[in-house]
Steps between C-alpha positions, in 0.01 A plus 500: 500500500851565372678837522436598137128435534484701825685797345275485194188492721623803702587695184161419353319622811709818517453559127122459520481727801713768331313477170161531665581849629692636198209565259310709753803726540588510130156562353435826323173683533216356295532659150125469439429694818752771404350525151151534647619772738671686213186495283285621791741788559519581127176444304695514171663162564394147409171602343381465140430851366287520183514818294172691488373714215375476147791315336267274305774411251739392781292353783618331816832675569620372839792570734602305809766667715649212698677570827816327373556774238340317206236673288266268310334680207238334284202575280237319300682570173869461593696235687618568853823681588716474812698813587697636792326782684577710805324747721725806510290682760147496640385678184729373223567164334699391196541186295701375205315445174699388195819655639336834579414624847137601542443736792161568650363714778247329726217752503295280734491141614230343714354152527251599226700713256849571366567819304839534332640796308749343257792717388528396134715639219192651334382656826319404816214249487258429783392139537233373739485145630260298715554163667408209276173330577515123521417327277628724219466407135637709215232644274481383139733703279356670192585326174 
């Protein structure tokens, strides 16, 4: 074996040995595990909340508060919307909707129910939500 081949073989062995240990030291925590821990600690997060009540003309209003600060809003009659949202305190959230900030007090949040008191221009409005049942199909809209 000539000198170049020997040096190359040594460098390859050293490189493989060094590379084998680097990922274990450089890995971040598992994002899926962190997301799961966050949603267990905060029942508001990463759950599909369907508005409850007698809004027969606007059925299927849904909100999903993702742990990355994205709010997914959808309904059976309107296309989805992605907005930025934030939790200001344990009892207050806000999100951007068409350039306006919507603030809401969290009246209660459990695994089975979310009650928000929205602070709207026309006054406060209480909205109740329940987790979506799977499968979920939008009801037929009146014609």
